[in-house]
N, C-alpha and C positions, 0 to 999 in steps of 0.2 A: 504494498500499501504507499501512494506515495506520500510526502509530507504535504502537499497541497490538499489533497484528501481528507487527511487526517484535520486539517486546520479548519476544513470547511464544513466539517461534521461535528458539531456541538450537541452533545447530549442533551436532549430536552429536560431530562430530571436535573442534570447538571444545574442549568440556567437555573432552574426554581431554586436551586439552595443556595447559590452563589447570591451576594449583596455587594455594593459597592464599599469598599472599606472605609470612605471618606463620610458617606452620609447614612449608611446600611441603608440604604433603599435599593430599589429593585433595579435590574440590569435588562436590557433589550441586545438582542443579537443580530449584531449587523454581517451576514454571511457574506456579502460581496467585499465587504472593508476587513473582515476578519478580525471584528473587536465586539468589544462588550462594551454597551453605551449607557451611561449612568445621565441621564437627563437633568436630575436635579444638583448634580454637581457638575455637569458639563465636561464631563471627562469621558476619553473613549481608552479602557483598556485590551492591550494586544493581545491576541492568540496566538503564540508562541509552538509548532509542532504540534497542535493540539492540546495544550496546556494555556489558560487563561493565567496572564501574569497580572495580579492581583494587589500592584505596588503603586501606590499613589506617584511615587516619582516615576515610574516608567508608562503614566497614563499620558495621552496626548491632549491637551486641551480643546475643546470644541469652541470656545470664545475668540472671537476674532480672525 
């Protein structure tokens, strides 16, 4: 299985359990970008090799 295939297939059960580390709010999955989005924090957390990187310092700002 390729790295791209793993990244694009996030387990829905995992998504329900994950929360934004900054706000403790829900996340949505952007399959095309390979990111988990926290609308409340305005941050996008990357998914690398199928593993969500839930570190605020690694998140991309959605502002500006």
